[in-house]
N, C-alpha and C positions, 0 to 999 in steps of 0.2 A: 519548522518542517511544514511543507505545503503540498497539498494534493491539487495538482493542476489538471483540469479535464480538457484533453485535446479533442476527444470525440465521445459523444454520449448517445448516439443513435443506435438502433437495432437493425440488423440485416443489410440495409442499403443506405447510402448517404442521401441526405435531403438538403434543401436550401439552408435550413437552420442547424442541422445536426450532422456531423460527420460520424463515421462508424468508430468502433471502440478503440480508445487509447487513453491512458491515464499516466501522468508523470508524478512521481514522488520526489520533490526537490528538498534537499537536505543541506542547507548552508552551514548548520552546526556540525556536519560531518564532512568537512573539506569540500563542500559543494557537490557531493555525489548526487546523481540523478538516476532513479530507477524508472523504467517503463513497465507498465502492466498492460499487455495487449498492444497490438500495432496494426490496426486496420488500414485499409487502403487510404492513401493521401495523408497519412500521419505526418510525413515530413512537410507537407504544405501547411498543416496546422501549426507546426513548430515555428514557422517563419515569424509569426506575430506573437510569440510566447517567450517566457524567460528560459525556455529549455535550450541548452547548448548540446549539440551532438557529442562533442568531445568529452563532456561531463557524464554522459550516460555510460555506466559501467556494469549495469545488470538489466536484463530484460526478462520479464516473466510472461509467458503466454499461457492463458487459462485453458484454451482448447483450440483445435485446428480448423474451426469454421473460418471461412474467408474474411468475414467482417471483423475478425480479431487477429488476422494473420497476414493479409495480402500486402500490407505496407512494410513488412519486415525486410525483404531484400533491398528495398530502396534505402531504408534507414541504415542498414549494415554497409551498403556501398557508399552512401553519401558521407558517413562517418569517416571512411577511409579516404575518400576524395578530398575531404577537408583537412587531411593531414594528421588525424588522430593516430597515435601509436600505442596508447595505453590499452591494457587487456579489457575484454568484455566477456561476461558470462551470460549465456542464454539458457533459460529453464523452460521446459514445456513437456507436454505428453509425448509418449513414444510416437515417432514419426516426424518430429520437428527437425531432427538432424538430416533426414533424407530430403525434406522440403528445402532446407537452406542449402545443402550441398548441390542439389540439382539446379536450384535457381541461380546460384552463383556460377556454377560450371557452364550452364547453358548460355548465360549472359556474358560469360568471360569476365566476371567481376573478381578482381583480386583484392584481398584485404591486407593492409599493411600493419595490422595489429593482431595480436593473438586472440582468437575466438574459441572459447570453451563452451561446449553444448552439453547440458545435463538433461537427459531424458528421464521422466518419472513414470513409474508403473505402480499403481496403488498408492496408499498413504505414505508419506515420508516426512522426515524432520532433518533439518540441516542448519548450519551456521552460515550467515552471510552478513558479516559485521557492517553496521552496528546492530543487526537484529538476529534473533533466533527465528527461524521460519518453520512453520508447520503447514504442510499441504495435505488436503484431503479431497478425494473424489466426490463430486456432487451428483446430481441426478439430471443428466442432459442426454440428448440423442447420441452423442459421442463422448468419450472421456473428457470431462470438464473439471477443472480444479478450482478450489478456493485456497487462498493463502492467508495465514495468520502471522503477523509480524509482531514480535515481542522485543521491546527495547529493554536492556538491563537497567536495574535500579542504579541510581547515582548516589555516591557517598554523601552523607550529610556534611554540612558546613562546620568548620572548626570555629568555635566562639572565641576569637582572639581577644575581644573586649573583656570577656569574663576572666580569661587567663591573666590579662594585664592588671585587672582590678585585684586579683589575688596575689599580685607581685611576682608572677612567674615569668622569668626572662625568656626571650626568644632563644631558639636553638634547635638542634636536631630532634629534641623530644616533642616539638610541635607536630612534626610529621608522624611520629609514632602515636601520638594522641589522636591525630586525625584518622589513623588507621584503626582506632578503637583499642589500642593496646594500653597496658598499665606500665607506667614508668616511675622510677625512683630518682628524685633529684639529689644533687650533692648534699643538700642540707637535710636529707632524710625524708622529705615529704613524699608520699605515695599518691600519684594521680592516676585516676581511671579515665580512659578516653571517652567512655560513654557519658561521663559527667560534663564533657566540654564539646561534644559533637551533636548537632541536630539530627533528627531521624533521617534515614535515607529518603531520597526523592524517588517516588515510584516511576518506573519507566512507562512509556506510552505503548499501547497496543492498538493495532488496527487489523481489520479483516477486509480483504478485497476478494470478492467472489466472482467467478465466471458464471456463465449462463446456467440456470438450474431451475427445476421445479422446487416447490416447497419441500424441504428435507431437513431432518434432524441434524444432519452433518453440518449444515450451515450454522445451526445454534451452537454446536460444539466449537467451531472455529471462532465464532463471534463472542463467546462467553466472556462477559464483563469487559469487553473492548471499549476503548475510548471512542473509536469510530468504526462503523460498519458501512461498507459500500456494497450495495446489493442491487441486482438488476430488478427493474420494474417495467417489463415490456407491456403489460396489460393493466387495464383498470379493474376495479373491484368486481364488476359484474361479468368479467370475462374469464372466470376460472376454468371453464371448459376448454377454451382456446389455449390458455396457459398450459393446462395439463396435456393437451393434444400435441403441442409443439415444444414441450419440455422447457417451459419458461415459468415466470412468477408474475403475479399481480402486485400492484402497489401495496395492497393490504396484507398480502402474504409476506412481503418483505418487512412491513411494519410489525407483523406478528413475530417474525424471527428476532427483530431488534428488541421487542418487548420481552420475549421469552428468554433471550440471552442476557438481558440486563445491560445493554450497551448504553453509553452516554449520548451518542449521536448517530443518526442514520442519514446516509445520502443515497437517494434513488438515482439509478444510472440505467443505461441501455433502454432508452425510451423508444417505443414504436414510432416510426415516422408517420403513421396514420394520424397522430394527434397534433392538432394545431395548438397555438400557445394557450388559448383559453381552456382547452381540454387538459393541457399539462397542469394548469393551476388547479383544476378540479381533481386530477389524479393526486397531486400533492396534498390537497385537503383531505381526500379519502384516507391517505396514509396517516396524516396527522391526527385524524379521528381515533386511530388505533395507537399511534406512538407520536406524541406531540413534537418531540425534538427531532424533526425530520426536515431535510432540504432536498430539493430536486436539482440535479446537476444540469448544466448547460455548457455548450462548447466555450472554451476559453474563460471558464469560471474557476475560482480556486477556493479552497478551504484550508485554513491554517490550524494545525493542531497546537493547542496550548503547550508551553514549556513543561519540563519535568515537574511533577508534583502539583500541577495547578489544574489538571483536567478533571 
């Protein structure tokens, strides 16, 4: 499972950073790709990436500011122009449906695939296989959401070698043992599945947040996550600006990661005012608070470890 950053800038595009878009690429789940936000020129960023439009089956919009939204009509249209016919589900705050319908109608863009639009009001929870999703409103100038993705635990592995050493022949009882059930063999032996199956492999969790001030809601979504992706529009000494414009500093993002007990933090949504050397300073400020931190850049990716290894 790979987080691929298509755009990591805040507000407006710059030479080094496009505006917000993140792809979650899941080869272990039939190659599904989910997009989180879709700023202007996202489809240009996709050209030199492993993202395929036909594989995108879910898009999550955190909020309706243009730098997170204006690339959406192009993505929807191009997916159709390229011949995709598989369904796509779009999630976002109330108003996302009107934006899409007006954009497509005005541009006379017809989609050859089913598009379902789910508008959210307030906190919500729903299933989107392979994840359970929890969405909460954050603290921004307009309704802005964070998403928590929880992967189910995977069953433990059946210890076939142990069974063979005990002289237990193969058969349908192997499946029952793997399911943790107790079976009785024809020779009278009683076997408990728990004695032959390794512990379940814990599913992965990640939190992907929209624009926000420092808020306890972010800590709730990020609690014990393997990965937190949090905006860091400003540096440590710019808390007044962050509060005024409903954003976070790098150290506030790091404080959320520390309080929530996450495994790893990625800083995203970086102000275009910062040159490369200032970005390195911003990263170091965050690492002073929470050492396991990276700073995203366009066309950079982070791979989540497999089940049970994070």
